[in-house]
N, C-alpha and C positions, 0 to 999 in steps of 0.2 A: 577438934582443932584450932587453936590458937590464931589471934587476929593478928598479929604482927609474920606470921605464915602468909596466909592469903592476900598480905596487902602487898609485900616485900616484891613480888614479881606483877604488880598491878598492871602494867603491858605487854606479859608474856601473850606471845599466841599457842597457849596452852592446848589449840585444836590442829597444831601443825603435825603431819605423821610422814611428809616426803621431803627430801633434799632439794630447793630448788636448783642448786646447780649440776642437778642429775637426773631433771627432769624438762620434758620439751614444754615448752610455755603454750597453753591454752590459746588459740587464736580466733579472735571474737571479731565477728558482726556487731554493729551498733546499732539498732536500728531506730532512728528517732534523734535526732540532732538539737534539739532544744539545748537552754542555757543550762540545764543540769548536765547533760551529756558533754556539754563543751566544756563547763567549769568544773566540774565535778569529775566526771568518770576519765576522761580524756588525759588528764593528770593523774591521775592515778595509774593508769594502766601503763603510762611513760615511764612511771618510776617501780613498775610491778616487774619480778625475776619469772613468775609463775605463767603471764597473761601478757598477749598483747592483741591491739588492735588493727585489726589487717582490713578488715569492709566495714565503711562508714555508708551506712543507707537516710536517704534523705526525699523529701516531694519532691525536688529538683534536683536534675545533676549537676546545673552551676553552684548551688547549696553545697551537694556532698562532694564535687571537686575539689572546691575553694578549700574546705574544712580539712579534706584530705590532705589536700599539698602540705599543710600542717605538720602529717602523722607520717614519719617515716617510714617507707614499704606501706601504708596502707592506699586503699584504693577506693575511689567514692563512687554510687551506684543509687539508682532510684529505687523507690517503694516496688515499683512493678519489673524494675533489674531484678530485684532480690525474689519474687513471685516466680519468675519464668528462670528462677537458677542459674543467673549471671554470677561467676566468682564463687561457684559453691566448694571448687577446692581450695577456696582461701580462707575459710572459716572450719573450723571445731564445733563451736557454740554460739549462741546469739544473747543478745542482751537484749530485752524489750523494752524503748523509754516513752512509746509514746500515749496519747492519751487513751483513759481506760478503757474505753469502748472499741479501741483498734487491738489491744491488746491478742483478743483471740485469731483474728485474723492472719498474723503474721508469725504465733507461734505454733499455728495448724500448719503455714508453709514449712515452717522449722521444722516441725515435727515428720513434716513428710521426707526432709533431704536427710532425717535421722543426725540433726544437731541436737545436741544439750542448752537447754534455757535456760536462761537467768534472767525472771521478768519482774518489773516491779510492781507496788502495792498499790493500791489493792490490786489483787488480780485482774480485772476485769469492772465493768459497769455493772453488776447483777450476782448473784450466786450462780443462779443457770448458766449462764457464759463462763463464767468458773467453773461447774462442773464440764461445760465441753472442752474447756483447756486442759482440765486436767484426762478427759477421754482421751483428747490428742494426743497427747506425751506416752499416755499408757499403749496405746494400741502401736505405736512407732518405736516401743520400746528405748526411748530418750530419758536422759534426766531433767526436771524441774523442779527448779527452786525458785521462789518466793523473795525478793530482795529485803530482806527484815535486817537491816543493818545494826539494828541493834543487837544481834545474836551474838554478832563480832566485835561490840562494842567493847573494850576492856572493864571501864566501870561497871556496865551492867552486867558482866560477865562475871568481877569479884565480887557482885552487890548477890548475884544468886549462890554464889561461895559460902557468902557468910549466911543465908538463908540455910544453904542446904548445914552447914554446920551446926546448926542450932542455937548459934550467938546472940537471937533477937528470940529464942523461944518459937513460939507454935505461931507465925502468923493469923492476921485475924482482922487486919485491915490493910487498903491502899490506897494512895493517892496519887493520881498522875495528871497534869496537863502539858499542854502545848498550844502557845498562841501567836499569830503574828498578824501585822497587819497587811493584808496581802494586796490589796490598790494601793496602797501608802508609799509599801518599802520593795515589793517583791513584782508585781505587773501591775502598770495602773490602768491597764489596756481592759474594759469592763464587758467586750464581747473576747476575751479570753476562755479557752476551753473549759478551766474550772470552775468556770460559772455555767455553762454550759450543762445543763441534766443530761442531757442525751448522751454524750461525751464522757463526760465524768460519773455520772449514776448517783453522786453525793457532795457537799462540800468540805464545809468542816471536820465533819464525822468522817469520812473518807479518808479527806488529805492528810489530817492531823490525827483527830481521835484514834486512829488506829495504832500509833504510837505508842502511847500508854496504855490501851487495851491490849493490844500485843504484848510487851514488855510485861505487864501483869500477868500474865499467860507464863511467861520466858520464867518468870522470874521462881513463879508457883509450882512453875512444871505441871500446871490444871489447866482445865479447859471450862471455858463458862457454862452455866447450867439454867441461867436467866438473865433477863436485862430489863432495866426499866429508862426512860430518859427523856429530855423536853430538846426542843431547835426552838430555834428564831432567827430572823432576819429584819434588820433594820435598814439597807441600805437597796435601793434601785438596781443596784447589780446585781444582787443574792435572789432577785426574783425566783428562779429556779431551783437554787440550792441552798442547803443550809447555810447560814452566817457564823451563828454557834450554837455549841450540841455541847449537854451535862448532862451525864448518861451514869448511870451505874451499872454494875457487875456482880454475879453473885455467881461465887463458885462454889464448889461441893466443900462441907463441913464449917458454911457459915459465913468464910470467909469473902468479904465484898472490897469492889475498887471502887471507887468516887472517881471518873473522871470529868476535865473540861477540855474544849477543843474550841476557839476563835482564830477566825481569817478576820476579826476586827477588834483585835488585844495587842496591848505591849507586848514585844518579842517574850518572851518565858517557858520555860520549860521544865520540871522535876519529877520525880518519883520517889516517891516514900513507900517504905513496906514497915510495920508495925506489926510487933510481935508480943507475944504474953511477957516478954523479959526486957524486950530492946527496941529500938527502929535499928532502919538506915535509907539513907536518903542519898541519890543523886541529882545534884543541882550545880549546874544547868546538866540537862537528859540526852537531850534528843536534837538539837541543831550541831551541825557540824562546825569545826573550827573553834571551839571554848574547850578553855581547860577544863578536866570535870573536877567538882567537889565529893570526896564520898564523906561523909558523916555515919558514924556509929554511936549508936548510943545503950548504955547497957547498965540499970542500976543508977548508983551516981556519977559514973565516968560518960566522958563525954570524948570521942577522936575524929579530926579531920585530918584528910589527906588532899592532896593534889594532885592528879593526875595529867600528865603534859596532852594536849590533844590527840587526838591518832587519826591516821585520815581514814575515815568510816568507811569510802567505797575501794580504797585499798585492801582493807582487813575482809571488805563482804569479797571482790572478786578471786584475792588468796586463797580463800576460804573454799569457794567453791572448785578453784583449778585443785587443791588439796585433794577435795574429795573425788574427781573426776579422775585426775590421775593418779591418783590412790585406789583406785577402785572400791569405794565407800560411796554408801547413798547418800544423797546429800540433803539436807535439813537444814533451815524450813520447808517442805517440799507444799505438793498444791493439798495434798489434802488439808494441814496445817493453816492455810491461807483460805483455804474452804470457811473454816470453822469462825475465822473472822470476817469475811464476806456475809456466813446467817445471822452471827451477832450485830453486826451493824444493820442490818437489814430489819429484824426484830427490833432495835433502840428506833428507826424510824417508823415503824408498826406503834412503838408505845408511844411514840408523840404526835399521832397524827389521832383525827375525831374528838370529840367529846372527852374523854376518858384517857387526858395525856397525862404521859409519867406513867402509866399503869406496869404491873408488873408482867412481861413474857418469858415463858419458858421457852427453853429450846431445846430438841433431839438431842440424846447421847449421840457426841461423835464416833 
């Protein structure tokens, strides 16, 4: 396959299987109305022809009703209302964007009600709780998708096509990084849930490191077989969780990915796959609202194209609806997300104790 043929449809929805004009939208209950849901998810659903936000769930009736007042046709209810089945006839699926350690509770309730589930990453605060989450959905026979928005990010999908087509030869090495200054640019509150080990499960690794880890898996179509890494924290606010994580992921065939994540470094993200005959780089890679640069090098040739920013949440929600309404299994599913949970816990194992950075083998998935 020629490079031009892959890149000319840079933003195409190659996953689409249904016609939005002939499909009933998937009605969502949004559980957790923090800044991400308000600033990213609700605007995306307003634009979607495949999804509607019909129920908004928060800790207080005042907050839920206040936000719902600006969403046509939506109803605001509390977490307790949701557990009691209030407004159950008003939604088909739930989106869970609470602190990590609360995902299981709401997913179990949604599954009991027969609602399909889109849950934010990481799936939970631990792999054991992630397994319980998967079991709850399996028992109820509902769909479970983990919100890895890079799977529907056009630049990442085009990069995987380039790798699949052999244009860079056999992959040998990957490098991925994602960093931001959490307290200075995102949320200055030192008591926020992301810095609470019981609620978050992990720090920069869980929040940011999951992006290069999972994107490497997506680009290679492979799962890790071993990891090793180090973590550090320099600010008092990060006394319970890692501020920075640097880790190495080993894949079958000797392919290695080096990854870096930090909550105390300048905002930056990139992903590179180096092959035996060339390389492909996405930069910036992971943050939203940024035009993507996709660079391909092979021999003496080098080409860079710019892809317009895609609304990553719109792509992700529409993909979920396409699968549910089209009767197709959703992916990435819970078992896929569990692999990341196990790998990240192994990075923490590697980083702990006197043998810091040692290689930890993973059980085959």
